[in-house]
C-alpha positions in Angstrom: 81.8 44.2 128.2 79.6 46.9 129.6 80.2 47.7 133.3 77.1 47.3 135.5 76.8 50.3 137.8 74.4 50.6 140.7 73.7 53.5 143.1 73.4 52.9 146.8 70.7 55.2 148.4 73.5 56.8 150.6 75.0 58.3 147.4 71.8 60.3 146.9 72.0 62.1 150.3 73.6 65.3 148.9 70.7 65.9 146.5 72.1 64.6 143.2 69.8 62.4 141.1 70.7 58.9 139.9 70.8 60.1 136.3 73.3 62.9 137.2 75.5 60.5 139.2 75.5 57.9 136.4 76.3 60.5 133.8 79.2 61.8 135.8 80.5 58.3 136.5 80.5 57.5 132.8 81.9 60.9 131.8 84.7 61.2 134.3 87.7 63.6 134.1 89.9 61.6 136.5 89.6 58.2 138.0 91.9 56.3 140.4 91.8 53.0 142.2 92.5 53.5 145.9 95.3 51.7 147.7 95.3 49.3 150.6 93.1 48.9 152.7 90.6 50.4 150.3 91.8 48.7 147.1 88.2 47.8 146.2 87.3 51.5 145.9 87.5 53.7 142.9 87.3 57.5 143.3 86.2 59.6 140.3 85.6 63.2 139.5 83.1 63.8 136.6 80.5 66.1 135.3 76.7 65.6 135.2 74.2 66.8 132.6 73.0 69.9 134.6 75.3 70.2 137.7 77.6 73.2 137.1 80.5 72.0 139.4 82.3 68.7 139.2 80.9 65.7 141.1 83.0 63.6 143.4 82.1 59.9 143.5 83.3 56.7 145.2 82.4 53.3 143.8 83.1 49.9 145.3 84.0 47.2 142.9 81.9 44.1 143.5 81.6 40.8 141.6 78.2 42.0 140.2 79.6 45.5 139.1 80.3 48.8 140.7 78.3 50.1 143.6 78.5 53.9 143.9 78.2 54.7 147.6 79.1 58.4 147.7 78.5 61.4 145.4 78.7 65.1 146.1 79.4 68.4 144.6 81.7 70.3 144.8 84.5 67.8 145.3 86.4 67.9 148.6 89.9 69.4 148.5 91.4 66.1 149.9 89.9 64.2 146.9 91.2 66.7 144.4 94.6 66.3 146.0 94.3 62.5 145.9 93.6 62.6 142.1 96.2 65.2 141.4 93.8 67.9 140.3 94.8 71.5 141.2 92.4 73.5 143.4 91.0 76.7 142.1 
């Protein structure tokens, strides 16, 4: 089954395009479901088509699919730590 992915307008506030975010969401390097009280959230690090640095994304799992509510580059140090990715 193909996952339906939607992008909330808030996820675009850091200047990334919908296409760039969707590409990074589908081509992630690391993904993790968050724990309580945010167990409906998935945090991912991925790469877009043109963005040179990694993209940090947060998606909320909904009955209709995943709603990406946050996307930015470069990823925050706290998110890299959360995902177990060493900082440069």
